[in-house]
C-alpha positions in Angstrom: -12.9 1.7 -15.8 -13.0 0.9 -12.1 -11.0 2.3 -9.2 -7.3 2.5 -8.8 -6.0 2.1 -5.2 -2.5 2.5 -3.7 -1.6 -0.5 -1.7 -0.3 -0.6 1.9 3.4 -1.4 1.7 5.1 -1.9 5.1 8.7 -0.7 5.1 8.3 1.0 1.7 5.4 3.4 1.3 4.9 5.4 4.4 2.9 8.6 4.4 5.7 10.6 2.8 5.9 8.4 -0.3 2.2 7.9 -0.3 1.8 11.7 -0.5 4.3 12.1 -3.3 2.7 9.3 -5.3 -0.8 10.5 -5.0 0.3 14.0 -6.0 0.9 12.7 -9.4 -2.8 11.7 -9.7 -4.9 8.7 -10.9 -5.7 7.2 -7.5 -9.2 6.8 -6.0 -7.9 5.8 -2.6 -4.9 4.5 -0.6 -4.4 2.3 2.4 -1.8 2.9 5.2 0.8 0.5 6.4 -0.6 -1.6 9.2 -1.1 -0.5 12.8 -0.5 -3.4 15.1 -3.4 -3.8 17.6 -2.7 -6.4 20.3 -3.4 -6.2 24.0 -3.4 -2.4 24.6 -5.7 0.4 23.6 -3.7 2.6 21.3 -3.8 6.4 21.7 -4.9 8.7 18.9 -1.3 9.8 18.3 -0.4 6.3 17.1 -3.0 6.6 14.3 -1.9 10.1 13.5 1.7 9.0 13.2 0.9 6.3 10.7 -1.7 8.5 8.9 -1.2 12.2 9.3 -3.9 12.5 6.7 -6.4 12.1 9.5 -5.9 15.8 10.3 -6.5 16.7 6.7 -9.9 15.2 6.5 -8.4 11.8 5.9 -6.9 12.8 2.6 -3.4 13.3 1.2 -2.3 16.7 0.0 -3.5 15.7 -3.5 -6.9 14.8 -2.2 -6.7 11.0 -2.1 -8.7 9.4 0.8 -6.6 7.2 3.0 -8.0 4.1 4.8 -6.2 3.0 8.0 -5.2 -0.6 8.2 -5.2 -2.6 11.5 -3.3 -5.9 12.1 -3.7 -8.4 14.9 -5.2 -11.7 15.9 -7.3 -10.9 18.9 -10.9 -10.0 18.0 -11.5 -8.0 21.2 -8.3 -6.0 20.9 -8.9 -5.3 17.2 -12.5 -4.2 17.9 -11.5 -2.0 20.8 -8.8 -0.3 18.7 -11.0 0.0 15.7 -13.5 1.9 17.8 -10.8 4.2 19.1 -9.6 4.8 15.5 -13.1 5.6 14.4 -13.2 8.5 16.9 -10.9 10.2 14.4 -13.3 9.7 11.5 -11.0 8.0 9.0 -12.2 7.4 5.4 -12.3 3.7 6.2 -11.0 0.8 8.4 -9.1 -2.1 6.8 -7.9 -5.4 8.3 -4.6 -7.0 7.3 -4.7 -10.8 6.5 -2.0 -10.6 3.9 1.3 -9.6 5.4 3.9 -12.4 4.8 6.6 -11.0 7.1 8.1 -13.4 9.6 8.1 -10.8 12.4 4.3 -10.5 11.9 3.5 -14.2 11.2 5.5 -15.4 14.2 2.9 -13.7 16.4 0.0 -15.3 14.6 -0.9 -12.2 12.6 -1.2 -11.2 8.9 -1.3 -14.1 6.4 -0.9 -16.8 9.1 -4.6 -16.2 10.0 -5.7 -17.6 6.7 -5.2 -21.0 8.1 -8.2 -20.5 10.3 -11.3 -19.1 8.5 -13.4 -19.3 11.7 -10.9 -16.9 13.3 -11.3 -14.5 10.4 -15.0 -14.6 10.9 -14.7 -13.8 14.6 -12.3 -11.0 14.0 -14.4 -9.4 11.2 -17.6 -9.8 13.2 -16.1 -8.1 16.3 -14.6 -5.2 14.2 -17.8 -4.8 12.2 -19.8 -4.3 15.4 -17.2 -1.7 16.6 -17.1 0.3 13.4 -19.9 2.8 12.8 -21.9 2.0 9.7 -21.0 5.2 8.0 -17.3 4.3 8.0 -16.4 1.7 5.3 -15.0 -1.6 6.7 -12.8 -3.7 4.4 -10.2 -6.5 4.5 -7.1 -7.5 2.6 -6.2 -11.2 2.2 -3.8 -13.5 0.3 -4.8 -16.8 -1.2 -3.6 -18.8 1.8 -0.6 -19.8 3.9 1.0 -22.7 2.1 -1.6 -23.3 -0.6 -5.0 -22.1 -1.9 -7.1 -24.8 -0.3 -8.8 -22.4 2.1 -9.0 -19.3 -0.1 -12.7 -19.5 -0.8 -13.5 -20.3 2.8 -11.5 -17.3 4.0 -13.3 -15.0 1.6 -16.7 -16.3 2.7 -15.7 -15.9 6.3 -14.8 -12.3 5.9 -18.0 -11.5 4.0 -20.1 -13.3 6.7 -18.3 -11.4 9.4 -19.4 -8.1 7.9 -16.5 -6.9 5.6 -17.9 -4.6 2.9 -15.1 -5.0 0.5 -12.2 -7.3 -0.1 -8.7 -6.8 -1.6 -7.2 -10.1 -2.8 -3.4 -10.3 -3.2 -3.3 -13.2 -5.6 -0.4 -15.1 -4.0 0.0 -17.2 -0.9 2.2 -16.4 2.1 4.6 -19.0 0.8 4.8 -17.3 -2.6 5.9 -14.1 -0.9 6.3 -11.6 -3.8 7.6 -14.1 -6.4 5.8 -14.0 -9.7 3.3 -14.9 -11.0 0.3 -13.6 -9.3 -2.6 -16.0 -9.7 -5.3 -13.6 -10.9 -7.6 -16.5 -11.8 -8.1 -17.2 -8.1 -9.5 -13.7 -7.7 -12.2 -14.7 -10.3 -12.9 -17.8 -8.2 -13.3 -15.7 -5.1 -15.6 -13.3 -6.9 -17.8 -16.2 -7.8 -18.5 -17.1 -4.1 -18.9 -13.7 -2.5 -21.2 -10.8 -3.2 -19.1 -8.0 -1.8 -16.8 -5.9 -4.1 -13.4 -7.5 -4.8 -10.3 -5.6 -5.7 -7.4 -7.4 -7.6 -3.9 -7.0 -6.3 -0.5 -8.4 -7.3 2.1 -8.1 -10.1 0.7 -5.1 -11.9 3.7 -3.2 -13.2 2.3 -1.8 -16.4 -0.8 -0.8 -18.3 -0.8 -4.1 -20.1 -0.6 -5.9 -16.7 -3.6 -3.9 -15.5 -5.6 -4.9 -18.5 -4.7 -8.6 -18.2 -5.3 -8.5 -14.5 -8.8 -7.2 -15.0 -9.6 -9.6 -17.8 -8.4 -12.7 -15.9 -9.8 -11.7 -12.5 -13.0 -10.1 -13.7 -12.4 -7.4 -11.1 -13.1 -3.8 -12.1 -10.9 -2.3 -9.3 -7.2 -2.8 -9.1 -4.7 -2.1 -6.3 -1.2 -1.1 -7.3 1.8 -1.8 -5.1 5.4 -2.0 -6.0 4.5 -1.3 -9.6 3.3 2.2 -8.5 6.5 2.8 -6.6 8.7 1.9 -9.5 6.6 3.9 -12.0 4.9 6.9 -10.2 3.0 7.8 -13.4 1.4 4.4 -13.9 -1.9 5.2 -12.2 -2.2 8.5 -14.0 -1.6 6.9 -17.4 -4.1 4.2 -16.7 -6.8 6.7 -15.5 -6.2 8.8 -18.6 -6.2 5.8 -21.0 -2.6 6.7 -22.0 0.4 4.5 -22.8 4.0 4.7 -21.8 5.5 7.5 -23.9 8.3 6.6 -26.3 10.4 9.3 -24.8 10.1 9.4 -21.0 12.2 12.5 -20.5 9.2 14.6 -19.6 8.2 12.1 -16.9 11.7 12.0 -15.6 11.8 15.8 -15.4 8.6 15.8 -13.4 10.0 13.0 -11.3 13.1 15.0 -10.4 10.8 17.4 -8.5 9.1 14.6 -6.7 12.4 13.1 -5.7 13.5 16.5 -4.3 10.3 16.9 -2.4 10.6 13.4 -0.9 14.2 13.9 0.1 13.5 17.1 1.9 10.6 15.6 3.8 12.5 12.4 4.7 15.2 14.4 6.4 12.5 16.0 8.6 11.0 12.7 9.5 14.0 10.4 10.3 17.4 10.6 11.8 20.1 11.8 9.4 21.8 8.4 9.4 18.7 6.7 8.1 17.6 9.3 5.5 19.9 8.3 2.7 18.8 4.7 2.9 15.2 5.7 2.5 16.0 7.7 -0.7 18.1 4.9 -2.2 15.4 2.4 -1.6 13.0 4.4 -3.9 15.6 5.3 -6.5 16.6 1.6 -6.7 13.0 0.7 -7.6 12.8 3.5 -10.2 15.7 1.8 -12.1 13.1 -0.6 -13.5 11.5 2.1 -15.7 13.9 5.1 -15.9 17.4 4.7 -17.3 18.4 8.0 -15.7 17.5 6.4 -12.3 20.3 3.8 -12.8 22.9 6.6 -13.1 21.5 8.4 -10.1 21.4 5.3 -8.0 25.0 4.4 -8.8 26.1 7.8 -7.7 24.1 7.6 -4.5 24.7 4.1 -3.4 28.1 4.8 -1.7 27.0 8.0 -0.1 26.1 7.6 3.6 25.7 11.3 4.6 22.9 13.8 3.8 25.3 16.5 2.7 26.9 14.2 0.1 23.5 13.1 -1.1 22.5 16.7 -1.6 25.5 17.2 -3.9 24.7 14.1 -5.9 21.1 15.1 -6.3 21.9 18.6 -7.5 24.4 17.2 -10.1 21.5 15.1 -11.5 19.2 18.1 -11.7 17.1 17.4 -8.6 15.8 20.8 -7.3 16.3 21.2 -3.5 14.8 24.0 -1.5 17.5 24.1 1.2 20.5 26.3 0.6 23.4 24.8 -1.2 26.1 23.5 1.1 
């Protein structure tokens, strides 16, 4: 049935949420948020901060291997930092040519590089030479900046530069995250390259997954926001199951995951930022779980951790810390 991968989602899925989601099961791999590599040689602690899994054999607590993603526009800097990263023996090294964020694109990184296939080739070639052959080297791209006119050239350039696999988010930078995803373009890219291609974009359900594979021709699919809004999606796909008519059992399981996430968020970030991180996830869960709507409405006006604790307990979320 092909592989299921968890997408890198800057500002949304850090290692805490990545660990919670992969605990549920169904994933064959995951990719970190990007590490920006520009003019300086980054220390090992930078990679460990983005991917603590490095110290667990490169795997989440649930056993899912995690590839570390690099972002930048300078071939030499990316190659040098890729070599430094490889000293930690990650399960793989990935390059980001898909981020549409203005803060990234204004510095010539992410999806903006898709305007220059020759630059992609130089970057991929430099990183390929720096990454030992036993460590997989892949890239993620969109279909272009403003349009798809260079999509095939970009894919060819990454393959010629030495990428061993390619994830294609089937939208342009200009599209952002607006539907639809143009899965038919993934099929066109697969026709011009020989390396494995993973389909990505707008997969929110089992039916989306089936249609994405049919239209794109790709066996492997990367799940992004669909996985965050439905933490059981990958597990159901892997098991060949459908959405249950009654999702109470899933919600009951999800309450434990929410509790685990909340406890760990408070250990990672300042107290003033922790409630926002939780609300961000609960807000996305509203798409699939009616009970999440009620929980979100009770949480949305709570700015302090103690008040959040009380709300979570009222909704049946188990917390390890002592009741206040």
